[in-house]
ZADO-1210 file (C-alpha; in nm, 4 decimals, padded with zeros to 6 digits):
<atoms>
<atom x="12.7723" y="13.5374" z="08.6049" code="MET" pos="1"/>
<atom x="12.5542" y="13.4273" z="08.2970" code="ASP" pos="2"/>
<atom x="12.7126" y="13.1248" z="08.1449" code="ILE" pos="3"/>
<atom x="12.6426" y="13.2472" z="07.7874" code="ASN" pos="4"/>
<atom x="12.7903" y="13.5979" z="07.8540" code="ILE" pos="5"/>
<atom x="13.0829" y="13.4445" z="08.0472" code="ALA" pos="6"/>
<atom x="13.1736" y="13.2276" z="07.7325" code="LYS" pos="7"/>
<atom x="13.1586" y="13.5458" z="07.5038" code="GLN" pos="8"/>
<atom x="13.3693" y="13.7205" z="07.7065" code="GLY" pos="9"/>
<atom x="13.6421" y="13.4458" z="07.7092" code="LEU" pos="10"/>
<atom x="13.6336" y="13.4181" z="07.3439" code="ILE" pos="11"/>
<atom x="13.6775" y="13.7940" z="07.2818" code="LYS" pos="12"/>
<atom x="13.9600" y="13.8061" z="07.5190" code="LYS" pos="13"/>
<atom x="14.1371" y="13.4890" z="07.3960" code="GLY" pos="14"/>
<atom x="14.2052" y="13.3483" z="07.7462" code="PHE" pos="15"/>
<atom x="14.0400" y="13.2267" z="08.0608" code="LEU" pos="16"/>
<atom x="14.0312" y="13.4799" z="08.3419" code="ASP" pos="17"/>
<atom x="13.7462" y="13.3896" z="08.6040" code="LEU" pos="18"/>
<atom x="13.7851" y="13.3646" z="08.9806" code="GLU" pos="19"/>
<atom x="13.8114" y="13.0283" z="09.1064" code="ILE" pos="20"/>
<atom x="13.7040" y="12.8898" z="09.4687" code="ASP" pos="21"/>
<atom x="14.0390" y="12.8867" z="09.6393" code="PRO" pos="22"/>
<atom x="13.8929" y="12.5796" z="09.8168" code="GLN" pos="23"/>
<atom x="13.8818" y="12.3577" z="09.4866" code="ILE" pos="24"/>
<atom x="14.1234" y="12.1070" z="09.4785" code="ASN" pos="25"/>
<atom x="14.2692" y="12.1951" z="09.1130" code="LEU" pos="26"/>
<atom x="14.4524" y="11.8347" z="09.0715" code="PHE" pos="27"/>
<atom x="14.1429" y="11.6463" z="09.1578" code="ALA" pos="28"/>
<atom x="13.8970" y="11.8438" z="08.9620" code="GLU" pos="29"/>
<atom x="14.1241" y="11.8370" z="08.6668" code="ILE" pos="30"/>
<atom x="14.1433" y="11.4573" z="08.6753" code="GLN" pos="31"/>
<atom x="13.7803" y="11.4514" z="08.7134" code="LYS" pos="32"/>
<atom x="13.6965" y="11.6733" z="08.4236" code="LEU" pos="33"/>
<atom x="13.9459" y="11.4717" z="08.2025" code="LYS" pos="34"/>
<atom x="13.7761" y="11.1603" z="08.2374" code="LYS" pos="35"/>
<atom x="13.4188" y="11.3188" z="08.2336" code="GLU" pos="36"/>
<atom x="13.4794" y="11.4844" z="07.8929" code="LYS" pos="37"/>
<atom x="13.7316" y="11.2170" z="07.7616" code="ASN" pos="38"/>
<atom x="14.0144" y="11.4703" z="07.7194" code="VAL" pos="39"/>
<atom x="14.3696" y="11.3910" z="07.6249" code="LEU" pos="40"/>
<atom x="14.5925" y="11.6680" z="07.8164" code="LEU" pos="41"/>
<atom x="14.9275" y="11.7243" z="07.6418" code="LEU" pos="42"/>
<atom x="15.2035" y="11.9387" z="07.7937" code="ALA" pos="43"/>
<atom x="15.5416" y="12.0432" z="07.6595" code="HIS" pos="44"/>
<atom x="15.8433" y="12.0182" z="07.8878" code="TYR" pos="45"/>
<atom x="15.8719" y="12.3792" z="07.9215" code="TYR" pos="46"/>
<atom x="15.5268" y="12.4263" z="08.1167" code="GLN" pos="47"/>
<atom x="15.5180" y="12.4680" z="08.4665" code="GLU" pos="48"/>
<atom x="15.5760" y="12.1654" z="08.7274" code="THR" pos="49"/>
<atom x="15.2094" y="12.1369" z="08.8297" code="ASP" pos="50"/>
<atom x="15.0883" y="12.1322" z="08.4568" code="ILE" pos="51"/>
<atom x="15.3444" y="11.8648" z="08.3881" code="GLN" pos="52"/>
<atom x="15.2141" y="11.6789" z="08.6911" code="ASP" pos="53"/>
<atom x="14.8647" y="11.6568" z="08.5618" code="VAL" pos="54"/>
<atom x="14.9393" y="11.5760" z="08.1984" code="ALA" pos="55"/>
<atom x="14.8536" y="11.2655" z="08.0398" code="ASP" pos="56"/>
<atom x="15.1785" y="11.3145" z="07.8172" code="TYR" pos="57"/>
<atom x="15.4884" y="11.5297" z="07.8393" code="ILE" pos="58"/>
<atom x="15.7102" y="11.5915" z="07.5422" code="GLY" pos="59"/>
<atom x="15.8987" y="11.7798" z="07.2834" code="ASP" pos="60"/>
<atom x="15.7351" y="11.9165" z="06.9546" code="SER" pos="61"/>
<atom x="15.8054" y="11.5817" z="06.7848" code="LEU" pos="62"/>
<atom x="15.6353" y="11.3359" z="07.0439" code="GLY" pos="63"/>
<atom x="15.3596" y="11.5867" z="07.1124" code="LEU" pos="64"/>
<atom x="15.2711" y="11.5845" z="06.7309" code="ALA" pos="65"/>
<atom x="15.2794" y="11.2112" z="06.7197" code="GLN" pos="66"/>
<atom x="15.0377" y="11.1940" z="07.0324" code="LYS" pos="67"/>
<atom x="14.8063" y="11.4473" z="06.9041" code="ALA" pos="68"/>
<atom x="14.7870" y="11.2630" z="06.5535" code="GLU" pos="69"/>
<atom x="14.7081" y="10.9325" z="06.7325" code="GLN" pos="70"/>
<atom x="14.4887" y="11.0848" z="06.9770" code="ALA" pos="71"/>
<atom x="14.1473" y="10.9061" z="07.0440" code="LYS" pos="72"/>
<atom x="14.0008" y="11.1263" z="07.2988" code="SER" pos="73"/>
<atom x="13.7066" y="11.3832" z="07.2041" code="ASP" pos="74"/>
<atom x="13.9074" y="11.6626" z="07.3155" code="ILE" pos="75"/>
<atom x="14.2869" y="11.7735" z="07.3123" code="ILE" pos="76"/>
<atom x="14.3876" y="12.0135" z="07.5734" code="LEU" pos="77"/>
<atom x="14.7126" y="12.1686" z="07.4547" code="PHE" pos="78"/>
<atom x="14.9381" y="12.2800" z="07.7486" code="ALA" pos="79"/>
<atom x="15.2026" y="12.4696" z="07.5216" code="GLY" pos="80"/>
<atom x="15.1999" y="12.7636" z="07.2993" code="VAL" pos="81"/>
<atom x="14.9669" y="12.8440" z="06.9841" code="HIS" pos="82"/>
<atom x="15.1696" y="12.6722" z="06.7020" code="PHE" pos="83"/>
<atom x="15.1738" y="12.3458" z="06.9293" code="MET" pos="84"/>
<atom x="14.7804" y="12.3608" z="06.9388" code="ALA" pos="85"/>
<atom x="14.7607" y="12.4294" z="06.5648" code="GLU" pos="86"/>
<atom x="14.9644" y="12.1293" z="06.5069" code="THR" pos="87"/>
<atom x="14.7266" y="11.9215" z="06.6866" code="ALA" pos="88"/>
<atom x="14.4455" y="12.0400" z="06.4699" code="LYS" pos="89"/>
<atom x="14.6401" y="12.0412" z="06.1384" code="ILE" pos="90"/>
<atom x="14.7053" y="11.6616" z="06.2135" code="LEU" pos="91"/>
<atom x="14.3687" y="11.5509" z="06.4206" code="ASN" pos="92"/>
<atom x="14.0993" y="11.8016" z="06.2783" code="PRO" pos="93"/>
<atom x="13.7925" y="11.5862" z="06.3888" code="THR" pos="94"/>
<atom x="13.9034" y="11.6480" z="06.7828" code="LYS" pos="95"/>
<atom x="13.8295" y="11.9757" z="06.9626" code="LYS" pos="96"/>
<atom x="14.1604" y="12.1420" z="07.0534" code="VAL" pos="97"/>
<atom x="14.1487" y="12.3913" z="07.3140" code="ILE" pos="98"/>
<atom x="14.4647" y="12.6029" z="07.4417" code="LEU" pos="99"/>
<atom x="14.4349" y="12.7293" z="07.7897" code="PRO" pos="100"/>
<atom x="14.5492" y="13.0900" z="07.6967" code="ASP" pos="101"/>
<atom x="14.5338" y="13.1967" z="07.3059" code="LEU" pos="102"/>
<atom x="14.7868" y="13.4582" z="07.3753" code="LYS" pos="103"/>
<atom x="15.0458" y="13.1996" z="07.4462" code="ALA" pos="104"/>
<atom x="15.2461" y="13.2540" z="07.1108" code="GLY" pos="105"/>
<atom x="15.6390" y="13.2323" z="07.0276" code="CYS" pos="106"/>
<atom x="15.9036" y="13.4606" z="06.9479" code="SER" pos="107"/>
<atom x="16.0277" y="13.2123" z="06.6932" code="LEU" pos="108"/>
<atom x="15.7074" y="13.1952" z="06.5338" code="ALA" pos="109"/>
<atom x="15.6488" y="13.5670" z="06.5462" code="ASP" pos="110"/>
<atom x="15.9829" y="13.6325" z="06.3778" code="SER" pos="111"/>
<atom x="15.8553" y="13.5085" z="06.0247" code="ALA" pos="112"/>
<atom x="15.5705" y="13.7152" z="05.9300" code="PRO" pos="113"/>
<atom x="15.3672" y="13.5360" z="05.6422" code="THR" pos="114"/>
<atom x="15.3931" y="13.8317" z="05.4002" code="PRO" pos="115"/>
<atom x="15.7562" y="13.8603" z="05.4202" code="LEU" pos="116"/>
<atom x="15.8283" y="13.5123" z="05.3922" code="PHE" pos="117"/>
<atom x="15.6110" y="13.4435" z="05.1099" code="LYS" pos="118"/>
<atom x="15.8198" y="13.7218" z="04.9663" code="ALA" pos="119"/>
<atom x="16.1388" y="13.5843" z="05.0418" code="PHE" pos="120"/>
<atom x="16.0212" y="13.2276" z="04.9164" code="LYS" pos="121"/>
<atom x="15.9298" y="13.3761" z="04.5915" code="GLU" pos="122"/>
<atom x="16.2712" y="13.5101" z="04.5305" code="LYS" pos="123"/>
<atom x="16.4263" y="13.1821" z="04.5614" code="HIS" pos="124"/>
<atom x="16.1887" y="12.9585" z="04.3497" code="PRO" pos="125"/>
<atom x="16.4367" y="12.6708" z="04.3198" code="ASP" pos="126"/>
<atom x="16.4940" y="12.6364" z="04.6881" code="HIS" pos="127"/>
<atom x="16.2926" y="12.3789" z="04.9073" code="LEU" pos="128"/>
<atom x="16.1557" y="12.4911" z="05.1894" code="VAL" pos="129"/>
<atom x="16.2294" y="12.3362" z="05.5306" code="ILE" pos="130"/>
<atom x="16.0661" y="12.5148" z="05.8114" code="SER" pos="131"/>
<atom x="16.1007" y="12.4513" z="06.1859" code="TYR" pos="132"/>
<atom x="15.7819" y="12.3454" z="06.3635" code="ILE" pos="133"/>
<atom x="15.7750" y="12.6712" z="06.5805" code="ASN" pos="134"/>
<atom x="15.6134" y="12.8380" z="06.3324" code="CYS" pos="135"/>
<atom x="15.2610" y="12.9410" z="06.2361" code="THR" pos="136"/>
<atom x="14.9965" y="12.7208" z="06.0249" code="ALA" pos="137"/>
<atom x="15.0597" y="12.9953" z="05.7338" code="GLU" pos="138"/>
<atom x="15.4264" y="12.9408" z="05.7105" code="ILE" pos="139"/>
<atom x="15.3818" y="12.5596" z="05.7286" code="LYS" pos="140"/>
<atom x="15.1437" y="12.6043" z="05.4065" code="ALA" pos="141"/>
<atom x="15.4252" y="12.7655" z="05.2663" code="LEU" pos="142"/>
<atom x="15.6851" y="12.4993" z="05.3396" code="SER" pos="143"/>
<atom x="15.7961" y="12.1636" z="05.1733" code="ASP" pos="144"/>
<atom x="15.8944" y="11.9796" z="05.4974" code="ILE" pos="145"/>
<atom x="15.8461" y="12.0634" z="05.8681" code="ILE" pos="146"/>
<atom x="16.1141" y="11.9600" z="06.1031" code="CYS" pos="147"/>
<atom x="16.1621" y="11.9789" z="06.5056" code="THR" pos="148"/>
<atom x="16.5010" y="11.9786" z="06.6824" code="SER" pos="149"/>
<atom x="16.4766" y="11.6012" z="06.7381" code="SER" pos="150"/>
<atom x="16.4431" y="11.4981" z="06.3694" code="ASN" pos="151"/>
<atom x="16.6200" y="11.8185" z="06.2170" code="ALA" pos="152"/>
<atom x="16.9377" y="11.6065" z="06.1340" code="GLU" pos="153"/>
<atom x="16.7332" y="11.3196" z="05.9630" code="LYS" pos="154"/>
<atom x="16.5103" y="11.5782" z="05.7718" code="ILE" pos="155"/>
<atom x="16.8269" y="11.7408" z="05.5959" code="ILE" pos="156"/>
<atom x="17.0046" y="11.4261" z="05.5570" code="GLU" pos="157"/>
<atom x="16.7056" y="11.3154" z="05.3540" code="SER" pos="158"/>
<atom x="16.7548" y="11.6118" z="05.1016" code="VAL" pos="159"/>
<atom x="17.0271" y="11.5567" z="04.8171" code="PRO" pos="160"/>
<atom x="17.3163" y="11.7785" z="04.8745" code="LYS" pos="161"/>
<atom x="17.2715" y="11.9761" z="04.5379" code="ASP" pos="162"/>
<atom x="16.9358" y="12.0748" z="04.6270" code="GLN" pos="163"/>
<atom x="16.9123" y="12.4357" z="04.7481" code="PRO" pos="164"/>
<atom x="16.7366" y="12.4906" z="05.0537" code="ILE" pos="165"/>
<atom x="16.5755" y="12.7699" z="05.2728" code="ILE" pos="166"/>
<atom x="16.5512" y="12.7019" z="05.6509" code="PHE" pos="167"/>
<atom x="16.3193" y="12.8910" z="05.8668" code="ALA" pos="168"/>
<atom x="16.2465" y="13.0606" z="06.1004" code="PRO" pos="169"/>
<atom x="16.5414" y="12.9725" z="06.3263" code="ASP" pos="170"/>
<atom x="16.8857" y="13.0957" z="06.2230" code="LYS" pos="171"/>
<atom x="17.0984" y="12.9365" z="06.5106" code="ASN" pos="172"/>
<atom x="16.9489" y="12.5934" z="06.4716" code="LEU" pos="173"/>
<atom x="16.9849" y="12.6535" z="06.0782" code="GLY" pos="174"/>
<atom x="17.3682" y="12.7691" z="06.1299" code="ALA" pos="175"/>
<atom x="17.4261" y="12.4562" z="06.3454" code="TYR" pos="176"/>
<atom x="17.2966" y="12.2208" z="06.0775" code="LEU" pos="177"/>
<atom x="17.4770" y="12.3913" z="05.7985" code="ASN" pos="178"/>
<atom x="17.8003" y="12.3602" z="06.0043" code="LYS" pos="179"/>
<atom x="17.7330" y="12.0013" z="06.1200" code="LYS" pos="180"/>
<atom x="17.6594" y="11.8806" z="05.7746" code="TYR" pos="181"/>
<atom x="17.8466" y="12.0879" z="05.5315" code="GLY" pos="182"/>
<atom x="17.5319" y="12.2624" z="05.3864" code="ARG" pos="183"/>
<atom x="17.4744" y="12.6106" z="05.2720" code="ASN" pos="184"/>
<atom x="17.0924" y="12.6504" z="05.3271" code="MET" pos="185"/>
<atom x="16.9664" y="13.0153" z="05.2968" code="LEU" pos="186"/>
<atom x="16.8553" y="13.0990" z="05.6490" code="LEU" pos="187"/>
<atom x="16.5606" y="13.3220" z="05.7618" code="TRP" pos="188"/>
<atom x="16.6902" y="13.5615" z="06.0368" code="ASN" pos="189"/>
<atom x="16.4523" y="13.4286" z="06.3178" code="GLY" pos="190"/>
<atom x="16.5345" y="13.3205" z="06.6641" code="ALA" pos="191"/>
<atom x="16.3991" y="13.2292" z="06.9975" code="CYS" pos="192"/>
<atom x="16.4099" y="13.4900" z="07.2881" code="MET" pos="193"/>
<atom x="16.4855" y="13.2298" z="07.5584" code="VAL" pos="194"/>
<atom x="16.7847" y="13.0582" z="07.3889" code="HIS" pos="195"/>
<atom x="16.9556" y="13.3618" z="07.2639" code="GLU" pos="196"/>
<atom x="16.9692" y="13.5007" z="07.6282" code="ILE" pos="197"/>
<atom x="17.2170" y="13.2890" z="07.7451" code="PHE" pos="198"/>
<atom x="17.5269" y="13.4396" z="07.8701" code="SER" pos="199"/>
<atom x="17.8665" y="13.2751" z="07.7554" code="LEU" pos="200"/>
<atom x="18.0392" y="13.4672" z="07.9824" code="GLU" pos="201"/>
<atom x="17.8397" y="13.3563" z="08.2996" code="LYS" pos="202"/>
<atom x="17.8354" y="12.9842" z="08.1737" code="ILE" pos="203"/>
<atom x="18.2203" y="12.9959" z="08.1444" code="VAL" pos="204"/>
<atom x="18.2114" y="13.1138" z="08.5062" code="LYS" pos="205"/>
<atom x="18.0009" y="12.8738" z="08.6374" code="LEU" pos="206"/>
<atom x="18.2010" y="12.5798" z="08.4467" code="LYS" pos="207"/>
<atom x="18.5167" y="12.7244" z="08.6511" code="ILE" pos="208"/>
<atom x="18.2838" y="12.6793" z="08.9667" code="ARG" pos="209"/>
<atom x="18.1545" y="12.3531" z="08.8898" code="HIS" pos="210"/>
<atom x="18.4601" y="12.1831" z="08.6969" code="PRO" pos="211"/>
<atom x="18.3005" y="11.8498" z="08.7129" code="LYS" pos="212"/>
<atom x="17.9413" y="11.9684" z="08.5380" code="ALA" pos="213"/>
<atom x="17.9078" y="11.9032" z="08.1497" code="LYS" pos="214"/>
<atom x="17.7277" y="12.1713" z="07.9559" code="VAL" pos="215"/>
<atom x="17.3795" y="12.0503" z="07.7908" code="LEU" pos="216"/>
<atom x="17.2498" y="12.3143" z="07.5237" code="ALA" pos="217"/>
<atom x="16.9710" y="12.3131" z="07.2821" code="HIS" pos="218"/>
<atom x="17.0756" y="12.3856" z="06.9035" code="PRO" pos="219"/>
<atom x="16.8412" y="12.6957" z="06.9490" code="GLU" pos="220"/>
<atom x="17.1237" y="12.8741" z="07.1313" code="CYS" pos="221"/>
<atom x="17.3625" y="13.0998" z="06.9692" code="GLU" pos="222"/>
<atom x="17.6953" y="12.9360" z="06.8299" code="GLU" pos="223"/>
<atom x="17.9215" y="13.0773" z="07.0944" code="ALA" pos="224"/>
<atom x="17.7207" y="12.8953" z="07.3724" code="VAL" pos="225"/>
<atom x="17.7229" y="12.5543" z="07.1613" code="LEU" pos="226"/>
<atom x="18.0971" y="12.5536" z="07.1155" code="ASN" pos="227"/>
<atom x="18.1193" y="12.5193" z="07.4976" code="VAL" pos="228"/>
<atom x="17.8593" y="12.2475" z="07.5264" code="ALA" pos="229"/>
<atom x="17.9268" y="11.8888" z="07.5886" code="ASP" pos="230"/>
<atom x="17.6328" y="11.7922" z="07.4301" code="PHE" pos="231"/>
<atom x="17.3921" y="11.9363" z="07.1863" code="ILE" pos="232"/>
<atom x="17.0212" y="11.8233" z="07.1427" code="GLY" pos="233"/>
<atom x="16.6675" y="11.8689" z="07.1580" code="SER" pos="234"/>
<atom x="16.4798" y="11.8690" z="07.4844" code="THR" pos="235"/>
<atom x="16.4177" y="11.4824" z="07.4916" code="THR" pos="236"/>
<atom x="16.7646" y="11.3973" z="07.3835" code="GLU" pos="237"/>
<atom x="16.9045" y="11.6328" z="07.6556" code="ILE" pos="238"/>
<atom x="16.6646" y="11.4588" z="07.9052" code="LEU" pos="239"/>
<atom x="16.8013" y="11.0972" z="07.7689" code="LYS" pos="240"/>
<atom x="17.1572" y="11.1972" z="07.7792" code="TYR" pos="241"/>
<atom x="17.1294" y="11.3362" z="08.1410" code="SER" pos="242"/>
<atom x="16.9674" y="11.0244" z="08.2464" code="SER" pos="243"/>
<atom x="17.2206" y="10.7820" z="08.1072" code="THR" pos="244"/>
<atom x="17.5264" y="10.9804" z="08.1268" code="ASP" pos="245"/>
<atom x="17.7803" y="10.9152" z="08.3995" code="THR" pos="246"/>
<atom x="17.8178" y="11.2681" z="08.5439" code="ALA" pos="247"/>
<atom x="17.6499" y="11.4101" z="08.8041" code="ASP" pos="248"/>
<atom x="17.6190" y="11.7675" z="08.7541" code="GLN" pos="249"/>
<atom x="17.4934" y="11.9598" z="08.4625" code="TYR" pos="250"/>
<atom x="17.4543" y="12.3060" z="08.3526" code="ILE" pos="251"/>
<atom x="17.1477" y="12.3313" z="08.1203" code="VAL" pos="252"/>
<atom x="17.1022" y="12.5694" z="07.8436" code="ALA" pos="253"/>
<atom x="16.7494" y="12.5590" z="07.7472" code="THR" pos="254"/>
<atom x="16.4264" y="12.6653" z="07.9227" code="GLU" pos="255"/>
<atom x="16.3948" y="12.5653" z="08.2722" code="THR" pos="256"/>
<atom x="16.0895" y="12.3498" z="08.2355" code="GLY" pos="257"/>
<atom x="16.2910" y="12.0625" z="08.1329" code="ILE" pos="258"/>
<atom x="16.4414" y="12.0409" z="08.4769" code="LEU" pos="259"/>
<atom x="16.1690" y="11.8998" z="08.6443" code="HIS" pos="260"/>
<atom x="16.1742" y="11.5813" z="08.4408" code="GLN" pos="261"/>
<atom x="16.5501" y="11.5670" z="08.4492" code="MET" pos="262"/>
<atom x="16.5157" y="11.5827" z="08.8307" code="GLN" pos="263"/>
<atom x="16.2418" y="11.3310" z="08.8473" code="ILE" pos="264"/>
<atom x="16.4690" y="11.0620" z="08.6137" code="ASN" pos="265"/>
<atom x="16.7810" y="11.1495" z="08.7956" code="SER" pos="266"/>
<atom x="16.6974" y="11.2629" z="09.1660" code="PRO" pos="267"/>
<atom x="17.0898" y="11.2297" z="09.2857" code="ASN" pos="268"/>
<atom x="17.2161" y="11.4603" z="09.0228" code="LYS" pos="269"/>
<atom x="17.2325" y="11.8248" z="09.0283" code="THR" pos="270"/>
<atom x="17.1009" y="12.0449" z="08.7399" code="PHE" pos="271"/>
<atom x="17.2045" y="12.3935" z="08.6984" code="ILE" pos="272"/>
<atom x="17.0051" y="12.6214" z="08.4923" code="PRO" pos="273"/>
<atom x="17.2590" y="12.8323" z="08.2405" code="ALA" pos="274"/>
<atom x="17.2527" y="13.1913" z="08.3368" code="PRO" pos="275"/>
<atom x="17.1232" y="13.4582" z="08.0948" code="PRO" pos="276"/>
<atom x="17.2370" y="13.8009" z="08.0038" code="THR" pos="277"/>
<atom x="17.0082" y="13.9829" z="08.2071" code="ASN" pos="278"/>
<atom x="16.9548" y="13.9654" z="08.6189" code="ASN" pos="279"/>
<atom x="16.6939" y="13.6888" z="08.6113" code="CYS" pos="280"/>
<atom x="16.7813" y="13.3821" z="08.8222" code="ALA" pos="281"/>
<atom x="16.6542" y="13.1668" z="08.5554" code="CYS" pos="282"/>
<atom x="16.5307" y="13.1239" z="08.1808" code="ASN" pos="283"/>
<atom x="16.1477" y="13.0827" z="08.1596" code="ASP" pos="284"/>
<atom x="15.9474" y="13.1241" z="07.8384" code="CYS" pos="285"/>
<atom x="15.7098" y="13.3893" z="07.9176" code="PRO" pos="286"/>
<atom x="15.4696" y="13.2377" z="07.6424" code="HIS" pos="287"/>
<atom x="15.4985" y="12.8856" z="07.7676" code="MET" pos="288"/>
<atom x="15.4466" y="13.0276" z="08.1355" code="LYS" pos="289"/>
<atom x="15.1256" y="13.2243" z="08.0465" code="LEU" pos="290"/>
<atom x="14.9587" y="12.8795" z="08.0922" code="ASN" pos="291"/>
<atom x="14.8542" y="12.7911" z="08.4634" code="THR" pos="292"/>
<atom x="14.6775" y="12.5359" z="08.6487" code="LEU" pos="293"/>
<atom x="14.3936" y="12.7461" z="08.7074" code="GLU" pos="294"/>
<atom x="14.3625" y="12.7783" z="08.3152" code="LYS" pos="295"/>
<atom x="14.3970" y="12.4313" z="08.2837" code="ILE" pos="296"/>
<atom x="14.1024" y="12.3951" z="08.4929" code="TYR" pos="297"/>
<atom x="13.8925" y="12.6524" z="08.3437" code="LEU" pos="298"/>
<atom x="13.9770" y="12.5363" z="07.9850" code="ALA" pos="299"/>
<atom x="13.8468" y="12.1988" z="08.0797" code="LEU" pos="300"/>
<atom x="13.5200" y="12.3291" z="08.2586" code="LYS" pos="301"/>
<atom x="13.4244" y="12.5574" z="07.9773" code="TYR" pos="302"/>
<atom x="13.5894" y="12.3751" z="07.7073" code="GLU" pos="303"/>
<atom x="13.7444" y="12.7110" z="07.5919" code="LEU" pos="304"/>
<atom x="13.9367" y="12.8786" z="07.4231" code="PRO" pos="305"/>
<atom x="13.8661" y="12.6599" z="07.1250" code="GLU" pos="306"/>
<atom x="14.1292" y="12.6555" z="06.8469" code="LEU" pos="307"/>
<atom x="13.9714" y="12.6577" z="06.5034" code="THR" pos="308"/>
<atom x="14.1258" y="12.6936" z="06.1421" code="MET" pos="309"/>
<atom x="14.0312" y="12.7178" z="05.7904" code="GLU" pos="310"/>
<atom x="14.0334" y="12.3810" z="05.6151" code="GLU" pos="311"/>
<atom x="14.1925" y="12.5118" z="05.2973" code="SER" pos="312"/>
<atom x="14.4846" y="12.6165" z="05.5571" code="LEU" pos="313"/>
<atom x="14.4811" y="12.3021" z="05.7436" code="ARG" pos="314"/>
<atom x="14.5327" y="12.0875" z="05.4115" code="LEU" pos="315"/>
<atom x="14.7965" y="12.3245" z="05.2875" code="ALA" pos="316"/>
<atom x="14.9944" y="12.3118" z="05.6324" code="ALA" pos="317"/>
<atom x="14.9244" y="11.9229" z="05.6587" code="LYS" pos="318"/>
<atom x="15.1263" y="11.8241" z="05.3536" code="LYS" pos="319"/>
<atom x="15.4780" y="11.9246" z="05.4950" code="PRO" pos="320"/>
<atom x="15.3777" y="11.7951" z="05.8396" code="MET" pos="321"/>
<atom x="15.2981" y="11.4562" z="05.6899" code="ASP" pos="322"/>
<atom x="15.6219" y="11.4330" z="05.4995" code="ARG" pos="323"/>
<atom x="15.7874" y="11.5215" z="05.8333" code="MET" pos="324"/>
<atom x="15.6102" y="11.2424" z="05.9902" code="MET" pos="325"/>
<atom x="15.6867" y="11.0022" z="05.7238" code="GLU" pos="326"/>
<atom x="16.0747" y="11.0753" z="05.7140" code="ILE" pos="327"/>
<atom x="16.0675" y="11.0358" z="06.1085" code="SER" pos="328"/>
<atom x="15.8945" y="10.7071" z="06.1058" code="ARG" pos="329"/>
<atom x="16.1471" y="10.5775" z="05.8108" code="ALA" pos="330"/>
<atom x="16.4326" y="10.6914" z="06.0711" code="ALA" pos="331"/>
<atom x="16.2884" y="10.5151" z="06.3771" code="GLY" pos="332"/>
<atom x="16.2077" y="10.8392" z="06.5288" code="LEU" pos="333"/>
<atom x="15.8763" y="10.7488" z="06.6283" code="LEU" pos="334"/>
<atom x="15.7136" y="10.4652" z="06.7952" code="GLY" pos="335"/>
</atoms>
């Protein structure tokens, strides 16, 4: 296949879909290409285990944002979803940012269409807009401060209590923060498809079968699930808690990708994925799992698909991101 024709086809598709020689050692080839092309491979905790094993850094949205901002490499390959790659481009525009599959989106980001959110914001001109990082660059550009699950509490605390706030797009995280800090933030009606699917009934039954197991939950979960949790925190906080806590069994209510790092850090502990309301045995984000080791290899080989962004949009989205990083550093949340 002519390489130029192949590239054009890949760009039009928005993802890489070429046949790979089954004899290729993908792990070795990926490491070789990273070195040859000076690539930083960033991966979210929710990526499949093989991708985590070849990544240069694995983390949550806050840690990944910092690594992207600090990157000295020529290329950033982001094994995550679209808004994460956008974040890398916003913070480090001179780097070439590639995403293994441009169709790796986010149900939470999709829940806040730009025109609707812009109209909503205009109805409340006195409100400060704090947006969860799981949103598009366009929504970031309409925001005053961005937050992640790791720094959301510090971000909220930094805003005077008499200042009206719009919190978007995650209504569950927003409700959790409202309850914990006695705020009355106006919440956008968005949610994560993975974190909304956990079954309270099945978790309670699991708890009966494993009475010594602690329930660990991400604040994107619905309130009923959070009410039975022994610990609520971001992916990084959940990972840290499970590593330092004295219990040896945990029921984990977040995307299953995190269990890989939990098991690495605590090989003698048992981690049980919280059951969903459907009949699936696990809770995988279909967007995160669009990325595969094969797509990582092809993305490195062809340096495609590349994420690009209009400079005016990037600059507008960078302002609230900079504010987030500033507050996070002051709170000691960044190294």
